[in-house]
N, C-alpha and C positions, 0 to 999 in steps of 0.2 A: 156828859160822861167826864171822867177824870182828866182827860188831856185837852178838853175844849179850851180852857184859858191859855194853855201853852200854844196851841195851834193859832189861836186868835192873835196872840202877841207876835208870832212870826209872820202871820199874814199881814199885819200892820207894818212890820219891819220891811217886808219886801213889797208892800203895796200891790199894785196891779201886775208887777213883773212876775209874780209867782202865784198864779190863780189856783194852782193845785193845792196850795196850803190853806185855801179858804174852805176846803171841804170840812164839814163839821165832824167832830169825832164820832157822832152816832152813825154817820155814813161810813166812816172807816170801820167801825165795829160791824156794821151790816155787811160790808164788803168782805172782811176777814171771815165772818161767820158763814157767808155764802160759799166762799172758797173752801172752808173747812168741811162743809157738808158734802162737797163733791168728792166722792171716793174714786180717785183716779186709778185706772187700770195700770198694769205694768208698763205697757208701751206708752200710754198717755203721760205717765210721770217721767219717763225717760225723755220724752219730747219736751215736756214742761221744764225739766232741768236744763236741757240744752238751750232752750229759748231764754231761760233766766240768765245764763252765762253769755249769751250772744253779745250784749253791749260791752262786756269786758273783753271779749275776743276781738271786737271790732275797734275799740277805742283806747285800750290800755297801751301805755308806753313800755318799752323794754327797761328793766332795772339795770343799773350799772354794775352791781356786785357780781352777777354771774351771767345774766342773759346777754348783755352787750359783749362780754368776753367770749361767749360761745359763738356769737355772730362773727366777731372779729377772727376767731380761730378758723371758722368755716371759710370765710373769705380768703384767708391766707392759704388754706389747703387748696382751694380752687385755683389760686394764682400759682401755687407751687406744683399742682398736679399730683398731690399725694392723697391717698385714701385710707391708709392704715397708721400713719404717723402724723402728728399734729403739732403745730407751733403757735405760740402767742408772741407776736412781734420778734420772731427769730429764736425765742427760747423754747425748748422742748416742752410740750404739754402732754405728758403721759398719764395724767390723772384719770382720764375717762377712756373707755373703749370707743370704737368708731361708730356704732350703729346710730346713735342719736345725731352725731355730726353729719352722717350721710343724709339724714332727713333735712337738716338745715341746708346742706349743700344742694340737695334736690330742689328745695324751695327757691333758693337764689338762682339756680339754673333755669327753673321754669318761669319765674316772674321777673327776674332781673333785680329785684329788691327783696328784702326780708319782710314777709307778710305775717303779722301776728296770728291771724285766723288760721293760716295754713300750718304754722309751726305748732300751734296749740293742739292741733289734731293728734299729734304724737303723744299727747297726755290725755286728751279727752276720750279718744277711742279706747285706749287701754283701760281707763277708769270705767267706762261703760261695760267693756268686756269683763273686767274683774267682777263688777257688781252682778252681771248676768250669770257668770260662772258660779258665784256664791249662791245666787238665788236658786238656780237649778240644782245645785249641790244639796241644799237643805230641803228642797221641795218634797221629797218622799217622806220626810220625817216631821213635817210641820204643816199648819194650815195656811191658807192663802193670805189671811190678814197679818199673821206673824211675818211671813216672807215679805209682804208689802212694807211693813214698818222697818224691818231690817234693811231692806233696799234703800229706803228713803233716808234712814239715819246714816248709812254709810256714805251716800252721795253728798249729804250736807254736813258731814262731820269734819269740822275744823280744817286740819291740815290736808285731809284727803281732798276736800273741795279746793283748797288753795293750790294743791299740786295739779289739779285739772287745768288751771289757767296760768300755770307757771312753766316757763321753758326750762325744764329739767328732765333728766332721764330716769328719775326715781319711779314714776308711775309705770313706765315701760318695764322696768325690772320687776316691780310689784306684780304686774299682770302675768309675766312669765313664771314667777315663783308660785303664784296661785294656781296657774295652769299645771305646773309640774306636780304640785301637791295634790291637786284634784286627780291627776292621772295616776299618781301613786295609790291614792285611796281606792280608785276604781280597780287597780290591779290587786290590791290587798284584799278586796272583797269578792274577787273572782276565783273560781276554782282553777281556771287556766288563764294565763295572761294573754289578752288579745294582742294580736300582732301589731295592730295600730298603736296601742298604748306602749308597747315595748320600744317602738321607735320614737314616739312623741316624748316620752319621759326624758331621755338624755338631750333631745333637741331643745325642749323648753328650758332645761337647766343651762345649756350652753348659751341660748339666747338671753337668758337672765344675766349671765356673766358678761356677754357681749354688749349688753345694754349699759351696765353700771360698774360691775366689778365682781370680786370673789364672793361677796355675800350671796350672789345668785346661785352659787354652788353650796356654800356652807349652810345656809338656812334650810334648803331641802334635805341635805345630807344628814345634818344633826337632828332635825325634826323627825324624820322618818325612822332613824335608828333609835332614838329615844322612845318613840311611840311603840315600836316593835318590842323594845325592852320592857316597857311598862305592861303591855298586854301579854307578855310571856311568849312572844313569837320571834325572839331575837335570832333564832336559827334560820329564819326565812330571809335574813338580810341579803344573802347572796342571790336570792330570787329576784331582787329589785336592783341591787348594786353589784351585779355580777359582771362577767367578762363582756357581755353585750353592751351594757350601759357605759362601762369604763372605756370600752373600745371605741364607741361612737364619740365619747367626750375627748379622748386622747387624739383621735383623728382630726376632729374639728379644731381643737386647740393647736395642734401641730400646723394645720393650714394657716390659721390666724397668725401665730407667732412667726411662721416662715415668711409671710407677707410683711410683717413688721420688720424682721431682720433684713429683708431685701430692700426695704425703703429707708429704714433709719439706722441699720447697723446694730452691732452688739450693745453699744452704750444705751441706745433708746430702748432696746428690748429688756435690758437689765433694769432700767428705770421703771418700765411698765410692770414687769413680773415681780420684782423684789422691792424696790424702793417705795412704790405706791401701794404695796400690800403689807409685807412683813414690817417694814419700818413704821408705817402709819398705825399698824395694829399694836406694836410693842411700845413705841415712844413717839406719839403723834407730833408732827411738825405743824399740823393744822387742827383746829377744833378740839384741842385736848381738854377733856372734862373728867370729873371724878366718877367713881363707880356708880353712885346713886343718881346720876344725871337723869336717866330715863324714868326713874321712880317719881320724879317731880314733873318732868316735861310732858309725860303722857296725859296728865290731867288737862292741860290746856291744848294739847295737840289734837284731842278728840272732842274738844268743846264744840257745842254746848251739851253734848250727850254723855260726856265722861262721868258725870255724877250719877248717872243711871246705869250705863252699860258695864262699867268697871266693877261697882259693887255687886251687880247681878251676876257677873261672871265669877267673882270671888265667892259670892254666896253659894253658887252652885258647886264650886270646887271644895269648899271647906265646911259647908253647912248641910246641904242636901245631897251632895254627890251627883255625879253625872249620870244621866239616864240612858246614854247610848255611846257606842264607840265613836260616832261622829262628833259628839260633844267632847269626848275625851281627846280625840285627835286635834280638834280646834284648840283646846287648852294647851296641849303639848306643843303645838306650833307656836302659840303666843309665848309660852313660858320659855321655850328653848331660844326663840328669837330674842326675847328680852334679856336673858342671861348672857347669850352670846355677844350681843351688842354692848352690854354693860361691861364686859371684860375687855372690849376693844378700846384702845386709848383715844382714838379719834371719834368724836360723837357730835351728831346734830339731830335735832328733833325728827327731821325727815328720814333719817336712816331707819327709824322704826316703822315706816310706812307699811311694809309687807305684813306686819302684825295687826294692823288696824282692822282689816276685814274680819279677822277671826275674833278679835275682841268684841266688835259690835254685833256680829251675828251670834256669838255665844251668849252675849248678854241678852239679846232680844229673844233667843230661843227659850230663855228661862224667865221671861217677863211675866207670862201668864201664870207661871208657877208661884211667883212671889208677889204678884201685883196686889193681892189682898192684904199684905202685911204693912204695918204702920210705917216701917222705915223706908219702904219703897214709895209710899204715898208722900212722905215728907221729902224725899229726894226729888220727886216729880214737882212738888210745890216750889222747891228751891230753884229747879231748872226753869219753871215758868216765870218765877220772880226775876230771874236774870233777863228773860225776854222783856218783862215789864219795865225793867230799868234802862232799856235801850235808849229811849228818847231823852230822859233826864241826863244820861251819861253823854250822849252826843251833844246836847245843849251845853253841858259844862265844858267839854273839851273843845268845842267849836268857839265858844265865847270867852272862856277864861284861861285858856292854855295857848300860848303863842305858838308852840311847836305843832299843834294840831288845828290851827285856825283854818286850814284848808277845808275842814269839815263844815264850815259855815256856808252851806249850799242848800237851796230849797229842796232839791230831790233827796238829799241826805236826811233832812229833817222828816220828810214825808215817809221815806223808807223806814226810818227809826220808829215813826208813829205806827206804821203797819206792824212792825215787830212787837212794839209795846202792846198794842191791842190784841195781837196774836196770843200773847201770854195771858191776857185777861180772858179771852174767849176759851183758851185751852183749859184754864182752871174751871170755867163753867162747864165745859163739855166733859171734863173728867169726873166732876163730883156732883153733877145734877142727877136726877133720877134716871136710871137706865144708862148712865154715863160710864166711862171707863178710862183708865190711864191710856189705853191704846188710842182711843179717839182724841184724847188731849194731845198725845204725841203727834198724831196726824195734823192737828191744827197748828202746832208749833212748826212742823216741817213746811207746811204750805205757806205760813206767814214768812218764814225765813227765806223760802224760795222767791216770794214776791219782793222781799227786802233786797235780795241780791240783784234781782232784775232792775228795780228802780234805782238803787244806788249806782249801778253800773253806768247809767246814762250821765252821771255827774263826773265821770272820769276826765273829759276834756279839760275841765278847770282844775282837776287834781293832778293831772299828769306831770306838771313841772316839779312836783314834790316826789314823784315816783321815779322818773328817769331824766335823761338828758335830751330827749327828742325836741321839745319846744326850745330849749336853750340853744341847741346846735342850729336849729332852723333860724332863730334870730341872729345868731353869730354869723351864719352864712350870708344873711341879708345885709348885715352891717359890713361884712368884709367886701361884699359886692359894691356897696355904696361908696366906701372909702378906698377901694382898690387894695385892700390888705391881702397879703400872700401867705400868711401863716397864722396859726391859732396857738394861743398860750392858755394852758390850764393852770391856774395858780391856786394852790391849796385845796384842790378838788379830790374827791374820793374816787379812786380807780378811773382816772380820766383817759388812760392810754387807749381804751377801746372806743372812744368817741370817733375813731376813724371809720367805724361802721356807719356813722351818720355823715361825717365831714369828708370822707373819701380821700383823706390824706393824713400823714402822721401829725401827732400833736406834740407841741413842746411842753413838757411838764416842769413846773417850777414849784418847789415845796414852799411852805409858808415862811420858813426861816431864811429863804433865799430871795426875799422880796426885792432886793436891789437888782436882781437879774432882769425883772420885767421892765425896768427903766432903760435897759441897754439893748432891747430887741426892737428894732424899728419895723414899721409897716406890718403890724400885727393886731389881732383882736384878742383881748384878754378876757377869759371867763373865770369867775371866782364866786365863792359864797357871798351873798349880799351883805352879811354882817362884817365883811372885811372893808367895806367902803369907808367906814369911820377912820380906819387906820391910814387911808390913802389921801385924806384931806378932801377938799371941795372939788370933786370931779363929776362930770356928767356921765351918767351910766344908764343903761337900759336894764331894768329889773325884770327878771322872768322867774316868778315863784320865789324860791329861796336863794336864787343866784343873780348875779349881775354881769353885764358885758360892758367893757370899756375899750376904747381905741388906745393903742399903746402911745400914740403921739399926744393924746390928751394927758396921759399919765406923765409923760416926759416933760410937757410944758408945765404941769402942776408941780413937778418935782423941782423945777428950776426956781 
């Protein structure tokens, strides 16, 4: 088959060290075809998805940008004995509500250290619940195969999958938003509002806000009001947003803000309620992007399925028309969320996460409706071609791009080969006799799931490029050997939260302050490895893209 020569080259490159790459491409094709023929049940695929992510949960390091900061903030809260106000090295951190920090604090209290597998449960469980809610929501209006495809595309859709294994509170908020909207739809289709839903509706909305912030309220509020307006039922708005809903919300917010005021005072409360909401919405001090930002980012945020689900959704909206109130409601939720977030000054791809379930499910609900049309078949071919290009792209970036050389790993090549062959088999399954685009999509999903599982086992060698865990471990060992008492981070990105690993404060030296590191005795210096050339001929321990040097070595060299 087509990838045999490539696999043979890499088998020779790694010789006997990587026996797995000696598998002939025909065997890979047979493996992918066998997997594709297995029609997994709902429970079976949920299990398969969790197993595929298991290596990442067990082996991945924490990223320095946000994850280490969250760990450091939680440690500081535990030391200070605070539960509603948070600080990052003494500075108020009112950016996020407390619910997710409580989970991190619970993990530290239970295990004594921060365990990736435990912390990730606060993203994985909400993702599975969100998918299950969507699956049961559409079940009365679709067949089992369509529900299966929608479920699998959501779980493996770009940023949604990424947020499952990322320590952030976005998936938690997404779950509560979906639950609140599902509850609203149940109430709107009932002659009388069930007592249970009447209480759950405001509770889910509050928990969404308590997880991430005001979008947890704004998205359900605007989506439901716009939907009622479009279907000509705007007079019913007080039925769902009446005194009961607002009364529960006001009570819960009053309790929360009262606890914040008791712990942090008026200034912290003002920061939480006004500075982190109104100021960021009007003139962002972080992540400021233009209005059209999400119009571009959504295409790679839902990859590799965006080329199919987004045109299918738009085709239903503007070409064929929606066939049910459920489809109409899904589109209103997406469009309202999209416009709302586009109007907000502060933007990140992940902010659009609550809209992804509705985009994917609405697209898949219309797949059988348009699957016979040429443009849908062409879009599927392009999607499968992207899968086919996985191995050549990995080879290029691993061997010819210095910034991504960490991809030069046997398991990464093998995982990419599975994805490539998945694309080939998917095309065959889609266009052979009695084949269908639906069966081709299943093949792509199964191959992607296998790819995630295999690539995850390569993380120990990739972790130095992901986070500071390996670097800090080497620094601690060096400090112990030479009796160093302090750590210096020179020209590093967000090094202040390394204290989560080193268990003591870090001395931060910016790149333009290089002379400072020569004057600090008895220390271990961590820096980007490409800075070594500027420091002359010094002995250093290199860990991935970073280097560790004893300060006395630097001082002697400087003399």
